[in-house]
C-alpha positions, -999 to +999 in steps of 0.1 A: -458-156-235-474-193-217-494-212-238-523-223-222-544-253-234-573-236-242-552-212-266-540-248-284-575-252-292-584-219-304-552-222-324-562-255-338-595-243-347-582-208-367-562-230-386-597-257-400-614-217-405-587-210-431-579-242-441-621-247-446-630-209-460-654-201-438-662-205-397-694-228-409-673-250-431-646-255-402-671-262-380-686-289-398-649-305-402-648-304-370-677-317-356-685-281-336-710-258-336-701-222-364-706-198-323-684-222-311-658-215-334-659-180-333-657-179-302-621-198-307-613-169-328-620-137-312-606-156-276-572-158-301-576-124-307-581-110-277-558-130-258-531-119-290-543-083-293-543-088-335-569-092-359-565-124-374-590-124-400-606-092-420-645-106-422-673-098-447-708-107-449-693-134-481-659-140-469-626-138-450-591-127-460-563-132-437-544-104-419-506-095-420-501-107-388-526-137-400-510-154-428-480-158-405-501-171-369-516-191-398-482-213-404-479-214-368-511-228-358-509-252-390-476-270-379-489-277-344-521-298-361-494-314-384-478-322-355-510-339-337-517-356-370-480-372-372-482-381-336-516-396-342-502-416-375-473-431-353-493-442-328-516-460-353-481-475-368-475-491-333-504-502-326-510-518-362-474-538-364-468-538-401-455-572-418-446-581-455-411-578-477-386-550-487-360-552-514-337-526-511-310-514-535-278-497-525-241-492-533-214-511-517-198-490-489-224-467-481-249-498-473-224-510-454-217-484-435-247-463-430-279-481-443-274-519-426-266-505-394-302-480-397-318-512-411-305-534-375-319-509-355-358-512-382-360-548-380-357-549-343-384-527-342-406-542-369-397-574-368-423-588-389-405-569-423-388-589-436-357-575-456-337-582-492-307-551-496-288-556-523-254-537-527-243-530-557-224-497-569-244-500-602-278-481-616-306-508-608-339-506-629-357-501-601-396-513-619-381-537-637-357-550-611-386-553-586-378-531-560-393-510-531-369-484-529-333-478-542-314-449-523-293-434-547-264-405-546-279-382-573-313-368-582-339-378-596-336-384-637-365-419-642-400-396-644-418-429-636-403-431-602-403-406-573-377-392-548-373-384-516-342-368-504-325-389-473-295-370-459-271-346-467-232-359-467-202-334-452-167-346-477-136-339-469-106-339-494-077-365-476-049-380-485-024-412-466+003-396-446+031-415-468+021-395-499+016-366-488+047-369-477+063-376-503+043-353-524+040-324-508+005-306-488-018-288-510-025-251-496-044-236-519-061-248-555-032-240-573-014-263-556-039-298-562-029-294-604+002-309-592-013-339-580-021-376-584-063-387-575-082-417-571-109-416-591-141-426-586-158-432-620-191-434-600-188-392-594-176-363-615-144-359-621-143-322-616-137-313-581-157-280-572-140-260-541-153-228-528-141-206-497-157-169-488-182-159-520-147-181-544-151-210-563-126-232-578-132-266-603-102-288-605-100-315-623-087-344-614-061-373-631-049-400-620-035-433-628-055-455-604-098-452-610-128-478-593-167-476-590-168-489-561-163-461-524-146-485-506-123-493-529-117-457-534-106-451-503-082-479-497-064-464-526-062-434-510-049-449-477-023-470-500-002-438-514-019-435-551-035-396-549-054-377-528-100-382-530-127-363-519-141-391-492-177-390-477-170-381-432-185-417-426-160-431-442-129-411-438-134-401-399-125-435-389-092-434-407-080-399-406-085-410-369-059-442-371-038-417-386-046-436-425-055-407-434-054-367-435-079-334-444-064-311-469-074-280-470-099-278-443-104-239-444-125-243-481-155-267-480-158-292-507-196-297-528-213-320-502-236-351-520-271-355-511-284-387-506-323-399-519-346-427-518-364-433-554-395-456-556-418-464-578-451-434-578-472-440-561-454-468-537-454-441-502-494-460-497-474-486-487-469-486-442-439-505-441-420-481-468-430-453-450-422-464-421-387-471-441-385-437-454-388-419-418-370-442-400-335-435-426-343-401-426-343-394-386-312-422-385-288-400-411-297-370-393-282-383-361-254-405-373-243-371-394-251-348-368-221-376-353-200-372-382-201-332-377-190-333-345-163-357-339 
């Protein structure tokens, strides 16, 4: 069913009626008469062939069809607002400084490329990027944004999810040729691991409805993700590695993916910032840009 320009107007009016609670309030909000609001709603119901609202002299209520249709109409108005805001951002070029904290390896491989492109779009925003695998005190150390691979714990901060990173179980060919290639979870107990101290030492695997927990142990541990991957490449044990880190090494033959028929736990990546900080236009722009960039990158890793 095609959508005319007139119907799009009616959908926006209908969403306002629902959100304002009455035809009169919607008319005042939009800047048209109550009669025009009524016309749009009636026209919409005639076109769809269903009742969207149950009306009485004092109130109105959504029908079941109206509830479902309203969500779509609401989305249209929100998209229009977002488009206007994006154009406003372009017209009023933001400026200022942003201080960002990020883990070293994730920063070099994913955040630095994103910031390269972001700064090209917004050259008046100065970027100070601090790469560290330590958890910084965002407020005390004066950071505008910190990127973390864990949920928010500090109640003085807000968090927004940036992306979900897929991971894979890896080992080097030399190690696997000597120690064997595990085929099932029980085989993993006999293997050495490169321990990543910034994460959990328990590996979670699932296959269908079954789940498995493996306690990892090994002679090498590190708090740095790049060092972890290098030790795995060096043949010191197995490890769970994000796809963005593993794929280049898999393509060169330095790493092998193991037990790909089992699913590993994903890594949810968050940005955290002081409460109320998103009133800053430049920070909102950065967060939105990182979400878009990382979503595209993660799709590329999955395709590869």
